[in-house]
DRENKOL-749466 format. One record per residue (C-alpha): x negated, y negated, z negated. Coordinates in steps of 0.02 Angstrom, whole numbers, always signed. Layout:
<atoms>
<atom><east>X</east><north>Y</north><up>Z</up></atom>
...
</atoms>
This chain:
<atoms>
<atom><east>+1183</east><north>-176</north><up>-3974</up></atom>
<atom><east>+1229</east><north>-342</north><up>-3888</up></atom>
<atom><east>+1174</east><north>-439</north><up>-4043</up></atom>
<atom><east>+1008</east><north>-345</north><up>-4048</up></atom>
<atom><east>+984</east><north>-378</north><up>-3863</up></atom>
<atom><east>+1020</east><north>-564</north><up>-3884</up></atom>
<atom><east>+902</east><north>-578</north><up>-4032</up></atom>
<atom><east>+764</east><north>-493</north><up>-3936</up></atom>
<atom><east>+789</east><north>-613</north><up>-3790</up></atom>
<atom><east>+780</east><north>-760</north><up>-3912</up></atom>
<atom><east>+619</east><north>-692</north><up>-3986</up></atom>
<atom><east>+539</east><north>-671</north><up>-3816</up></atom>
<atom><east>+584</east><north>-846</north><up>-3761</up></atom>
<atom><east>+528</east><north>-920</north><up>-3925</up></atom>
<atom><east>+357</east><north>-845</north><up>-3892</up></atom>
<atom><east>+359</east><north>-911</north><up>-3714</up></atom>
<atom><east>+410</east><north>-1085</north><up>-3773</up></atom>
<atom><east>+267</east><north>-1089</north><up>-3898</up></atom>
<atom><east>+143</east><north>-1040</north><up>-3763</up></atom>
<atom><east>+211</east><north>-1172</north><up>-3644</up></atom>
<atom><east>+193</east><north>-1311</north><up>-3772</up></atom>
<atom><east>+5</east><north>-1280</north><up>-3769</up></atom>
<atom><east>-3</east><north>-1320</north><up>-3582</up></atom>
<atom><east>-35</east><north>-1487</north><up>-3502</up></atom>
<atom><east>+109</east><north>-1527</north><up>-3385</up></atom>
<atom><east>+132</east><north>-1624</north><up>-3225</up></atom>
<atom><east>+300</east><north>-1687</north><up>-3289</up></atom>
<atom><east>+218</east><north>-1805</north><up>-3415</up></atom>
<atom><east>+95</east><north>-1857</north><up>-3278</up></atom>
<atom><east>-58</east><north>-1842</north><up>-3390</up></atom>
<atom><east>-142</east><north>-1723</north><up>-3266</up></atom>
<atom><east>-246</east><north>-1837</north><up>-3156</up></atom>
<atom><east>-381</east><north>-1718</north><up>-3097</up></atom>
<atom><east>-282</east><north>-1582</north><up>-3008</up></atom>
<atom><east>-245</east><north>-1563</north><up>-2824</up></atom>
<atom><east>-80</east><north>-1481</north><up>-2869</up></atom>
<atom><east>+80</east><north>-1563</north><up>-2929</up></atom>
<atom><east>+253</east><north>-1525</north><up>-2993</up></atom>
<atom><east>+355</east><north>-1448</north><up>-2852</up></atom>
<atom><east>+491</east><north>-1551</north><up>-2770</up></atom>
<atom><east>+661</east><north>-1507</north><up>-2851</up></atom>
<atom><east>+721</east><north>-1426</north><up>-2691</up></atom>
<atom><east>+568</east><north>-1312</north><up>-2694</up></atom>
<atom><east>+613</east><north>-1249</north><up>-2867</up></atom>
<atom><east>+790</east><north>-1205</north><up>-2816</up></atom>
<atom><east>+735</east><north>-1120</north><up>-2656</up></atom>
<atom><east>+600</east><north>-1021</north><up>-2746</up></atom>
<atom><east>+724</east><north>-946</north><up>-2871</up></atom>
<atom><east>+849</east><north>-903</north><up>-2733</up></atom>
<atom><east>+717</east><north>-795</north><up>-2647</up></atom>
<atom><east>+632</east><north>-729</north><up>-2803</up></atom>
<atom><east>+654</east><north>-544</north><up>-2760</up></atom>
<atom><east>+603</east><north>-552</north><up>-2578</up></atom>
<atom><east>+445</east><north>-468</north><up>-2514</up></atom>
<atom><east>+380</east><north>-508</north><up>-2340</up></atom>
<atom><east>+258</east><north>-365</north><up>-2353</up></atom>
<atom><east>+409</east><north>-264</north><up>-2295</up></atom>
<atom><east>+489</east><north>-390</north><up>-2178</up></atom>
<atom><east>+634</east><north>-289</north><up>-2105</up></atom>
<atom><east>+710</east><north>-280</north><up>-2279</up></atom>
<atom><east>+719</east><north>-470</north><up>-2282</up></atom>
<atom><east>+751</east><north>-531</north><up>-2104</up></atom>
<atom><east>+823</east><north>-696</north><up>-2162</up></atom>
<atom><east>+668</east><north>-736</north><up>-2264</up></atom>
<atom><east>+562</east><north>-686</north><up>-2114</up></atom>
<atom><east>+657</east><north>-813</north><up>-2009</up></atom>
<atom><east>+614</east><north>-949</north><up>-2134</up></atom>
<atom><east>+432</east><north>-899</north><up>-2126</up></atom>
<atom><east>+435</east><north>-913</north><up>-1936</up></atom>
<atom><east>+517</east><north>-1085</north><up>-1943</up></atom>
<atom><east>+394</east><north>-1148</north><up>-2074</up></atom>
<atom><east>+244</east><north>-1088</north><up>-1974</up></atom>
<atom><east>+313</east><north>-1175</north><up>-1820</up></atom>
<atom><east>+327</east><north>-1338</north><up>-1919</up></atom>
<atom><east>+141</east><north>-1328</north><up>-1958</up></atom>
<atom><east>+90</east><north>-1277</north><up>-1783</up></atom>
<atom><east>+184</east><north>-1427</north><up>-1714</up></atom>
<atom><east>+109</east><north>-1541</north><up>-1847</up></atom>
<atom><east>-66</east><north>-1481</north><up>-1799</up></atom>
<atom><east>-39</east><north>-1493</north><up>-1610</up></atom>
<atom><east>-65</east><north>-1307</north><up>-1587</up></atom>
<atom><east>-60</east><north>-1225</north><up>-1414</up></atom>
<atom><east>+77</east><north>-1102</north><up>-1368</up></atom>
<atom><east>-46</east><north>-959</north><up>-1398</up></atom>
<atom><east>-61</east><north>-1004</north><up>-1582</up></atom>
<atom><east>+12</east><north>-918</north><up>-1734</up></atom>
<atom><east>+9</east><north>-933</north><up>-1922</up></atom>
<atom><east>-20</east><north>-815</north><up>-2067</up></atom>
<atom><east>+47</east><north>-852</north><up>-2241</up></atom>
<atom><east>-81</east><north>-838</north><up>-2381</up></atom>
<atom><east>-83</east><north>-876</north><up>-2566</up></atom>
<atom><east>-191</east><north>-1030</north><up>-2546</up></atom>
<atom><east>-353</east><north>-1104</north><up>-2481</up></atom>
<atom><east>-463</east><north>-966</north><up>-2550</up></atom>
<atom><east>-368</east><north>-827</north><up>-2463</up></atom>
<atom><east>-353</east><north>-935</north><up>-2308</up></atom>
<atom><east>-542</east><north>-960</north><up>-2301</up></atom>
<atom><east>-574</east><north>-776</north><up>-2331</up></atom>
<atom><east>-453</east><north>-726</north><up>-2194</up></atom>
<atom><east>-527</east><north>-850</north><up>-2070</up></atom>
<atom><east>-704</east><north>-785</north><up>-2101</up></atom>
<atom><east>-640</east><north>-607</north><up>-2087</up></atom>
<atom><east>-573</east><north>-648</north><up>-1914</up></atom>
<atom><east>-734</east><north>-738</north><up>-1865</up></atom>
<atom><east>-839</east><north>-590</north><up>-1921</up></atom>
<atom><east>-733</east><north>-464</north><up>-1828</up></atom>
<atom><east>-733</east><north>-568</north><up>-1668</up></atom>
<atom><east>-920</east><north>-601</north><up>-1669</up></atom>
<atom><east>-992</east><north>-450</north><up>-1761</up></atom>
<atom><east>-1108</east><north>-576</north><up>-1846</up></atom>
<atom><east>-1122</east><north>-629</north><up>-2027</up></atom>
<atom><east>-1195</east><north>-804</north><up>-2045</up></atom>
<atom><east>-1082</east><north>-950</north><up>-2093</up></atom>
<atom><east>-1136</east><north>-1131</north><up>-2077</up></atom>
<atom><east>-1049</east><north>-1235</north><up>-2211</up></atom>
<atom><east>-1070</east><north>-1409</north><up>-2284</up></atom>
<atom><east>-1134</east><north>-1428</north><up>-2462</up></atom>
<atom><east>-960</east><north>-1493</north><up>-2502</up></atom>
<atom><east>-879</east><north>-1328</north><up>-2452</up></atom>
<atom><east>-756</east><north>-1252</north><up>-2575</up></atom>
<atom><east>-825</east><north>-1124</north><up>-2698</up></atom>
<atom><east>-721</east><north>-990</north><up>-2611</up></atom>
<atom><east>-862</east><north>-975</north><up>-2484</up></atom>
<atom><east>-975</east><north>-909</north><up>-2621</up></atom>
<atom><east>-844</east><north>-774</north><up>-2648</up></atom>
<atom><east>-840</east><north>-740</north><up>-2460</up></atom>
<atom><east>-1028</east><north>-718</north><up>-2455</up></atom>
<atom><east>-1017</east><north>-589</north><up>-2595</up></atom>
<atom><east>-862</east><north>-494</north><up>-2541</up></atom>
<atom><east>-897</east><north>-490</north><up>-2354</up></atom>
<atom><east>-1087</east><north>-480</north><up>-2357</up></atom>
<atom><east>-1101</east><north>-643</north><up>-2260</up></atom>
<atom><east>-1243</east><north>-768</north><up>-2275</up></atom>
<atom><east>-1210</east><north>-950</north><up>-2310</up></atom>
<atom><east>-1313</east><north>-1085</north><up>-2227</up></atom>
<atom><east>-1284</east><north>-1246</north><up>-2324</up></atom>
<atom><east>-1294</east><north>-1408</north><up>-2226</up></atom>
<atom><east>-1339</east><north>-1566</north><up>-2324</up></atom>
<atom><east>-1218</east><north>-1712</north><up>-2335</up></atom>
<atom><east>-1245</east><north>-1888</north><up>-2272</up></atom>
<atom><east>-1238</east><north>-2041</north><up>-2384</up></atom>
<atom><east>-1051</east><north>-2042</north><up>-2348</up></atom>
<atom><east>-1035</east><north>-1867</north><up>-2423</up></atom>
<atom><east>-991</east><north>-1782</north><up>-2259</up></atom>
<atom><east>-1078</east><north>-1643</north><up>-2163</up></atom>
<atom><east>-1237</east><north>-1704</north><up>-2078</up></atom>
<atom><east>-1204</east><north>-1647</north><up>-1900</up></atom>
<atom><east>-1384</east><north>-1683</north><up>-1850</up></atom>
<atom><east>-1439</east><north>-1539</north><up>-1961</up></atom>
<atom><east>-1322</east><north>-1409</north><up>-1887</up></atom>
<atom><east>-1388</east><north>-1370</north><up>-1714</up></atom>
<atom><east>-1560</east><north>-1313</north><up>-1776</up></atom>
<atom><east>-1474</east><north>-1195</north><up>-1899</up></atom>
<atom><east>-1373</east><north>-1105</north><up>-1764</up></atom>
<atom><east>-1445</east><north>-933</north><up>-1733</up></atom>
<atom><east>-1396</east><north>-777</north><up>-1636</up></atom>
<atom><east>-1318</east><north>-713</north><up>-1799</up></atom>
<atom><east>-1201</east><north>-862</north><up>-1827</up></atom>
<atom><east>-1021</east><north>-805</north><up>-1845</up></atom>
<atom><east>-938</east><north>-971</north><up>-1887</up></atom>
<atom><east>-955</east><north>-1154</north><up>-1932</up></atom>
<atom><east>-844</east><north>-1224</north><up>-2070</up></atom>
<atom><east>-786</east><north>-1404</north><up>-2085</up></atom>
<atom><east>-691</east><north>-1483</north><up>-2229</up></atom>
<atom><east>-542</east><north>-1597</north><up>-2203</up></atom>
<atom><east>-516</east><north>-1666</north><up>-2376</up></atom>
<atom><east>-658</east><north>-1606</north><up>-2487</up></atom>
<atom><east>-618</east><north>-1540</north><up>-2659</up></atom>
<atom><east>-733</east><north>-1665</north><up>-2744</up></atom>
<atom><east>-702</east><north>-1830</north><up>-2653</up></atom>
<atom><east>-570</east><north>-1799</north><up>-2519</up></atom>
<atom><east>-694</east><north>-1834</north><up>-2378</up></atom>
<atom><east>-672</east><north>-1775</north><up>-2199</up></atom>
<atom><east>-816</east><north>-1700</north><up>-2101</up></atom>
<atom><east>-852</east><north>-1761</north><up>-1923</up></atom>
<atom><east>-738</east><north>-1630</north><up>-1849</up></atom>
<atom><east>-724</east><north>-1704</north><up>-1672</up></atom>
<atom><east>-913</east><north>-1692</north><up>-1652</up></atom>
<atom><east>-914</east><north>-1519</north><up>-1731</up></atom>
<atom><east>-778</east><north>-1466</north><up>-1610</up></atom>
<atom><east>-882</east><north>-1519</north><up>-1461</up></atom>
<atom><east>-1035</east><north>-1430</north><up>-1530</up></atom>
<atom><east>-943</east><north>-1268</north><up>-1567</up></atom>
<atom><east>-857</east><north>-1273</north><up>-1398</up></atom>
<atom><east>-1025</east><north>-1290</north><up>-1312</up></atom>
<atom><east>-1104</east><north>-1153</north><up>-1416</up></atom>
<atom><east>-951</east><north>-1037</north><up>-1409</up></atom>
<atom><east>-941</east><north>-1035</north><up>-1598</up></atom>
<atom><east>-790</east><north>-1007</north><up>-1710</up></atom>
<atom><east>-744</east><north>-1169</north><up>-1802</up></atom>
<atom><east>-639</east><north>-1156</north><up>-1959</up></atom>
<atom><east>-566</east><north>-1312</north><up>-2039</up></atom>
<atom><east>-531</east><north>-1303</north><up>-2225</up></atom>
<atom><east>-387</east><north>-1427</north><up>-2238</up></atom>
<atom><east>-312</east><north>-1351</north><up>-2395</up></atom>
<atom><east>-290</east><north>-1526</north><up>-2465</up></atom>
<atom><east>-300</east><north>-1637</north><up>-2312</up></atom>
<atom><east>-181</east><north>-1540</north><up>-2199</up></atom>
<atom><east>-29</east><north>-1623</north><up>-2277</up></atom>
<atom><east>-115</east><north>-1794</north><up>-2287</up></atom>
<atom><east>-217</east><north>-1832</north><up>-2131</up></atom>
<atom><east>-76</east><north>-1822</north><up>-2001</up></atom>
<atom><east>+21</east><north>-1951</north><up>-2101</up></atom>
<atom><east>-131</east><north>-2061</north><up>-2129</up></atom>
<atom><east>-141</east><north>-2071</north><up>-1940</up></atom>
<atom><east>+42</east><north>-2123</north><up>-1936</up></atom>
<atom><east>+7</east><north>-2258</north><up>-2066</up></atom>
<atom><east>-137</east><north>-2330</north><up>-1967</up></atom>
<atom><east>-283</east><north>-2268</north><up>-2072</up></atom>
<atom><east>-443</east><north>-2237</north><up>-1974</up></atom>
<atom><east>-479</east><north>-2054</north><up>-2007</up></atom>
<atom><east>-551</east><north>-1925</north><up>-1887</up></atom>
<atom><east>-447</east><north>-1794</north><up>-1798</up></atom>
<atom><east>-458</east><north>-1621</north><up>-1873</up></atom>
<atom><east>-330</east><north>-1511</north><up>-1788</up></atom>
<atom><east>-298</east><north>-1412</north><up>-1629</up></atom>
<atom><east>-302</east><north>-1569</north><up>-1522</up></atom>
<atom><east>-489</east><north>-1532</north><up>-1533</up></atom>
<atom><east>-526</east><north>-1387</north><up>-1416</up></atom>
<atom><east>-663</east><north>-1316</north><up>-1527</up></atom>
<atom><east>-554</east><north>-1291</north><up>-1681</up></atom>
<atom><east>-515</east><north>-1106</north><up>-1706</up></atom>
<atom><east>-422</east><north>-1098</north><up>-1871</up></atom>
<atom><east>-352</east><north>-1218</north><up>-2001</up></atom>
<atom><east>-299</east><north>-1176</north><up>-2177</up></atom>
<atom><east>-180</east><north>-1287</north><up>-2274</up></atom>
<atom><east>-95</east><north>-1275</north><up>-2444</up></atom>
<atom><east>+87</east><north>-1318</north><up>-2470</up></atom>
<atom><east>+66</east><north>-1317</north><up>-2659</up></atom>
<atom><east>-49</east><north>-1467</north><up>-2646</up></atom>
<atom><east>+11</east><north>-1617</north><up>-2546</up></atom>
<atom><east>+147</east><north>-1513</north><up>-2466</up></atom>
<atom><east>+242</east><north>-1542</north><up>-2630</up></atom>
<atom><east>+293</east><north>-1360</north><up>-2643</up></atom>
<atom><east>+276</east><north>-1217</north><up>-2766</up></atom>
<atom><east>+123</east><north>-1113</north><up>-2811</up></atom>
<atom><east>+58</east><north>-1003</north><up>-2729</up></atom>
<atom><east>+78</east><north>-1054</north><up>-2548</up></atom>
<atom><east>-47</east><north>-1079</north><up>-2408</up></atom>
<atom><east>-53</east><north>-1049</north><up>-2221</up></atom>
<atom><east>-191</east><north>-1004</north><up>-2102</up></atom>
<atom><east>-154</east><north>-1075</north><up>-1929</up></atom>
<atom><east>-241</east><north>-979</north><up>-1790</up></atom>
<atom><east>-272</east><north>-1039</north><up>-1612</up></atom>
<atom><east>-249</east><north>-868</north><up>-1529</up></atom>
<atom><east>-114</east><north>-753</north><up>-1597</up></atom>
<atom><east>-204</east><north>-596</north><up>-1539</up></atom>
<atom><east>-345</east><north>-633</north><up>-1661</up></atom>
<atom><east>-234</east><north>-565</north><up>-1800</up></atom>
<atom><east>-251</east><north>-394</north><up>-1719</up></atom>
<atom><east>-435</east><north>-398</north><up>-1769</up></atom>
<atom><east>-385</east><north>-389</north><up>-1953</up></atom>
<atom><east>-232</east><north>-278</north><up>-1938</up></atom>
<atom><east>-217</east><north>-101</north><up>-2003</up></atom>
<atom><east>-86</east><north>+34</north><up>-1982</up></atom>
<atom><east>+44</east><north>+20</north><up>-2120</up></atom>
<atom><east>+146</east><north>+179</north><up>-2144</up></atom>
<atom><east>+289</east><north>+185</north><up>-2270</up></atom>
<atom><east>+348</east><north>+7</north><up>-2236</up></atom>
<atom><east>+453</east><north>-72</north><up>-2098</up></atom>
<atom><east>+308</east><north>-144</north><up>-1996</up></atom>
<atom><east>+191</east><north>-28</north><up>-1902</up></atom>
<atom><east>+39</east><north>-137</north><up>-1934</up></atom>
<atom><east>-5</east><north>-269</north><up>-2063</up></atom>
<atom><east>-131</east><north>-410</north><up>-2052</up></atom>
<atom><east>-217</east><north>-503</north><up>-2192</up></atom>
<atom><east>-270</east><north>-462</north><up>-2368</up></atom>
<atom><east>-107</east><north>-448</north><up>-2463</up></atom>
<atom><east>+18</east><north>-306</north><up>-2446</up></atom>
<atom><east>+158</east><north>-376</north><up>-2553</up></atom>
<atom><east>+192</east><north>-557</north><up>-2506</up></atom>
<atom><east>+323</east><north>-653</north><up>-2607</up></atom>
<atom><east>+458</east><north>-740</north><up>-2506</up></atom>
<atom><east>+498</east><north>-867</north><up>-2641</up></atom>
<atom><east>+351</east><north>-985</north><up>-2606</up></atom>
<atom><east>+386</east><north>-977</north><up>-2419</up></atom>
<atom><east>+569</east><north>-1022</north><up>-2442</up></atom>
<atom><east>+516</east><north>-1164</north><up>-2557</up></atom>
<atom><east>+390</east><north>-1232</north><up>-2433</up></atom>
<atom><east>+514</east><north>-1222</north><up>-2290</up></atom>
<atom><east>+648</east><north>-1309</north><up>-2394</up></atom>
<atom><east>+532</east><north>-1455</north><up>-2434</up></atom>
<atom><east>+478</east><north>-1478</north><up>-2253</up></atom>
<atom><east>+659</east><north>-1467</north><up>-2194</up></atom>
<atom><east>+714</east><north>-1593</north><up>-2325</up></atom>
<atom><east>+571</east><north>-1719</north><up>-2308</up></atom>
<atom><east>+531</east><north>-1696</north><up>-2124</up></atom>
<atom><east>+390</east><north>-1799</north><up>-2046</up></atom>
<atom><east>+456</east><north>-1967</north><up>-2107</up></atom>
<atom><east>+474</east><north>-1907</north><up>-2286</up></atom>
<atom><east>+294</east><north>-1847</north><up>-2292</up></atom>
<atom><east>+236</east><north>-2011</north><up>-2216</up></atom>
<atom><east>+322</east><north>-2107</north><up>-2356</up></atom>
<atom><east>+249</east><north>-1988</north><up>-2486</up></atom>
<atom><east>+71</east><north>-2010</north><up>-2422</up></atom>
<atom><east>+96</east><north>-2199</north><up>-2413</up></atom>
<atom><east>+149</east><north>-2202</north><up>-2595</up></atom>
<atom><east>+3</east><north>-2094</north><up>-2650</up></atom>
<atom><east>-120</east><north>-2204</north><up>-2556</up></atom>
<atom><east>-46</east><north>-2361</north><up>-2635</up></atom>
<atom><east>-68</east><north>-2282</north><up>-2806</up></atom>
<atom><east>-247</east><north>-2236</north><up>-2760</up></atom>
<atom><east>-286</east><north>-2415</north><up>-2711</up></atom>
<atom><east>-207</east><north>-2476</north><up>-2872</up></atom>
<atom><east>-309</east><north>-2353</north><up>-2976</up></atom>
<atom><east>-469</east><north>-2406</north><up>-2888</up></atom>
<atom><east>-433</east><north>-2589</north><up>-2928</up></atom>
<atom><east>-400</east><north>-2551</north><up>-3112</up></atom>
<atom><east>-558</east><north>-2445</north><up>-3122</up></atom>
<atom><east>-664</east><north>-2591</north><up>-3065</up></atom>
<atom><east>-571</east><north>-2711</north><up>-3180</up></atom>
<atom><east>-635</east><north>-2619</north><up>-3335</up></atom>
<atom><east>-814</east><north>-2617</north><up>-3272</up></atom>
<atom><east>-825</east><north>-2444</north><up>-3191</up></atom>
<atom><east>-854</east><north>-2409</north><up>-3007</up></atom>
<atom><east>-806</east><north>-2277</north><up>-2878</up></atom>
<atom><east>-935</east><north>-2176</north><up>-2782</up></atom>
<atom><east>-863</east><north>-2235</north><up>-2616</up></atom>
<atom><east>-704</east><north>-2303</north><up>-2541</up></atom>
<atom><east>-575</east><north>-2162</north><up>-2545</up></atom>
<atom><east>-537</east><north>-2074</north><up>-2382</up></atom>
<atom><east>-373</east><north>-2009</north><up>-2451</up></atom>
<atom><east>-291</east><north>-2002</north><up>-2623</up></atom>
<atom><east>-447</east><north>-1942</north><up>-2714</up></atom>
<atom><east>-566</east><north>-2052</north><up>-2815</up></atom>
<atom><east>-739</east><north>-2015</north><up>-2884</up></atom>
<atom><east>-777</east><north>-2128</north><up>-3032</up></atom>
<atom><east>-960</east><north>-2149</north><up>-3081</up></atom>
<atom><east>-993</east><north>-2084</north><up>-3257</up></atom>
<atom><east>-1160</east><north>-2049</north><up>-3343</up></atom>
<atom><east>-1099</east><north>-1894</north><up>-3435</up></atom>
<atom><east>-942</east><north>-1831</north><up>-3346</up></atom>
<atom><east>-915</east><north>-1672</north><up>-3448</up></atom>
<atom><east>-925</east><north>-1764</north><up>-3614</up></atom>
<atom><east>-801</east><north>-1893</north><up>-3555</up></atom>
<atom><east>-682</east><north>-1761</north><up>-3486</up></atom>
<atom><east>-682</east><north>-1672</north><up>-3654</up></atom>
<atom><east>-651</east><north>-1835</north><up>-3746</up></atom>
<atom><east>-505</east><north>-1880</north><up>-3632</up></atom>
<atom><east>-433</east><north>-1705</north><up>-3653</up></atom>
<atom><east>-430</east><north>-1731</north><up>-3841</up></atom>
<atom><east>-323</east><north>-1884</north><up>-3809</up></atom>
<atom><east>-201</east><north>-1790</north><up>-3698</up></atom>
<atom><east>-269</east><north>-1831</north><up>-3525</up></atom>
<atom><east>-343</east><north>-1708</north><up>-3401</up></atom>
<atom><east>-467</east><north>-1761</north><up>-3267</up></atom>
<atom><east>-605</east><north>-1661</north><up>-3182</up></atom>
<atom><east>-793</east><north>-1675</north><up>-3202</up></atom>
<atom><east>-906</east><north>-1669</north><up>-3049</up></atom>
<atom><east>-1072</east><north>-1659</north><up>-3138</up></atom>
<atom><east>-1186</east><north>-1647</north><up>-2987</up></atom>
<atom><east>-1114</east><north>-1812</north><up>-2921</up></atom>
<atom><east>-1110</east><north>-1888</north><up>-3096</up></atom>
<atom><east>-928</east><north>-1933</north><up>-3082</up></atom>
<atom><east>-753</east><north>-1887</north><up>-3134</up></atom>
<atom><east>-622</east><north>-1845</north><up>-3003</up></atom>
<atom><east>-452</east><north>-1927</north><up>-3005</up></atom>
<atom><east>-317</east><north>-1866</north><up>-2885</up></atom>
<atom><east>-165</east><north>-1976</north><up>-2857</up></atom>
<atom><east>-35</east><north>-1841</north><up>-2829</up></atom>
<atom><east>+153</east><north>-1873</north><up>-2812</up></atom>
<atom><east>+180</east><north>-1864</north><up>-3001</up></atom>
<atom><east>+59</east><north>-2009</north><up>-3033</up></atom>
<atom><east>+138</east><north>-2183</north><up>-3038</up></atom>
<atom><east>+66</east><north>-2357</north><up>-3064</up></atom>
<atom><east>+138</east><north>-2354</north><up>-3240</up></atom>
<atom><east>+41</east><north>-2195</north><up>-3276</up></atom>
<atom><east>-116</east><north>-2278</north><up>-3205</up></atom>
<atom><east>-94</east><north>-2424</north><up>-3325</up></atom>
<atom><east>-73</east><north>-2305</north><up>-3473</up></atom>
<atom><east>-226</east><north>-2205</north><up>-3421</up></atom>
<atom><east>-338</east><north>-2355</north><up>-3393</up></atom>
<atom><east>-311</east><north>-2412</north><up>-3573</up></atom>
<atom><east>-363</east><north>-2241</north><up>-3637</up></atom>
<atom><east>-507</east><north>-2227</north><up>-3513</up></atom>
<atom><east>-579</east><north>-2396</north><up>-3562</up></atom>
<atom><east>-575</east><north>-2356</north><up>-3747</up></atom>
<atom><east>-645</east><north>-2180</north><up>-3721</up></atom>
<atom><east>-787</east><north>-2247</north><up>-3613</up></atom>
<atom><east>-830</east><north>-2374</north><up>-3746</up></atom>
<atom><east>-833</east><north>-2239</north><up>-3880</up></atom>
<atom><east>-946</east><north>-2128</north><up>-3773</up></atom>
<atom><east>-1071</east><north>-2260</north><up>-3714</up></atom>
<atom><east>-1007</east><north>-2269</north><up>-3535</up></atom>
<atom><east>-965</east><north>-2455</north><up>-3548</up></atom>
</atoms>
């Protein structure tokens, strides 16, 4: 029996190994178009240690619950939240956006959302699932929300305004201070989608970059979502919705018999503790200074990539706001497919006629040099140069 068991284990892992060899990996740094990265080593160890924990039933795992509380407090402090604030762990930006709009809808009893054209595609899901109507606001020449177009689109049925702090396509930041003032004046719920930028912008400020405020320092900001599995350098799936008023969670809470908590907020019932432990471990290990150094390194790599892009005769759409570059390409999808055949993964943004490059922690200047050689040759072969 033991030999049969061992052979069966070997067979299973052989199949798994074969499947894994078909994947692109962050470890070889040939993924240049993703906003995710390989987790920090401490995140991997922490994740496995808490693999069986479930914070959907928190009294069974009080130690894991304590880590969740400490992690949320780290973010609330980072985002200058008031004492009335709280946080709710989610799987990522999509769930964070859904949860924020759920709160906004319950508070207002209205169903119109004003969003920039650069808003994440999760808002299309929100419109469908929650029967909410999207009002798309055009972007300026700098690819940010045109605030001049917002006021005339506010109606008696407006439930929320959404701003982006680190857009999925170009990493741009909407004029959130002005939006905060507007929403404060109009008594509107303002949600900031900082899934990518939440772990970048605070440290850009520290490094002296001129980027707008986006967090609870602005009185009009109601909620902020941020992903730890992006620039938080942690493990998938892990996001947090930070909420200005803790009692707002009651608006989306239901009675929860058969588990240790009397009520439960949010979408998920079962919530894995592993990603939370991993995220906490990374923040505890890196602390504020560690993240500042990480963002500095990513920005230096971004600037290096931009320089090499121009050296081979290509150009970027605009100066990067954070560690995201849009490179002008006539046929982005064709080029992406050609690069993929050569072992490199970038993302096509067809409507902007560009490819997106994201300088995540796994990308080094050496990787940039290797990529530029392949990119130049591939562009020549596909009529881009």
